C-alpha positions in Angstrom: 0.0 0.0 0.0 1.5 3.4 -1.0 2.2 5.9 1.7 0.7 9.3 1.6 2.5 12.5 2.5 0.7 12.6 5.8 2.4 9.4 6.9 5.8 11.1 6.6 5.0 14.1 8.7 6.9 14.2 11.9 5.1 14.7 15.2 6.6 17.4 17.3 7.0 21.1 17.2 4.9 23.0 14.7 4.6 26.7 13.9 1.5 26.8 16.0 3.2 25.6 19.2 6.1 27.9 18.5 3.7 30.9 18.4 2.1 29.7 21.6 5.5 29.5 23.4 6.4 32.9 22.2 3.1 34.3 23.5 3.6 32.6 26.9 7.2 33.9 27.1 6.1 37.5 26.2 3.3 37.3 28.9 5.9 36.2 31.5 8.2 39.0 30.5 5.4 41.6 30.7 4.2 40.1 34.0 7.7 40.2 35.5 7.9 43.9 34.6 4.6 44.7 36.2 5.3 42.8 39.5 7.6 45.4 40.8 5.0 48.2 40.6 2.1 46.1 41.9 3.8 45.2 45.2 4.3 48.9 46.1 0.7 49.7 45.3 -0.7 46.7 47.2 0.9 47.7 50.4 -0.8 51.2 50.4 -4.3 50.0 49.5 -6.7 48.9 52.2 -8.5 45.6 52.3 -11.8 47.3 51.6 -10.4 49.0 48.6 -9.0 45.7 47.3 -12.4 44.0 47.7 -14.1 46.9 45.9 -11.7 46.6 43.1 -12.3 42.8 43.0 -16.1 43.3 42.7 -15.7 45.9 39.9 -13.2 43.6 38.1 -15.7 40.7 38.3 -18.5 42.9 36.9 -16.2 43.9 34.1 -15.4 40.3 33.4 -11.7 41.0 34.0 -11.1 37.8 35.9 -7.3 38.0 36.0 -7.2 41.3 37.8 -10.1 40.1 40.0 -8.0 37.1 41.1 -5.1 39.5 41.8 -7.2 41.7 44.1 -8.9 38.9 45.9 -5.6 37.1 46.5 -4.1 40.3 47.8 -7.0 41.0 50.1 -7.0 37.5 51.5 -3.2 37.5 52.0 -3.4 40.9 53.8 -6.2 39.7 56.2 -4.4 36.4 56.8 -1.1 38.2 57.7 -2.9 40.6 60.0 -4.6 37.7 61.8 -1.3 35.8 62.1 0.5 38.9 63.5 -2.3 39.6 66.0 -2.3 35.9 67.1 1.4 35.8 67.6 1.3 39.0 69.8 -0.9 37.3 72.4 0.7 34.8 74.7 -0.6 31.2 74.5 -0.6 30.5 78.2 
């Protein structure tokens, strides 16, 4: 039975996966550049403000930034509770 050209095609990297990898790399590079500025802003913003931003981001269907604000608010509240719990003696 004769083989078609499809049988000789190698399975592996294609142009499509190369483009995806480039996009992922570019996102990581852009994200790495943004991380420095976000940390400074997050320290100044209150928990209520973060939750307000979270709700507005959800309503705008901007789920990535909504995740960022919720994560930041939860981390802030958790750190505050840990700090207050460690100040009190156990016995």
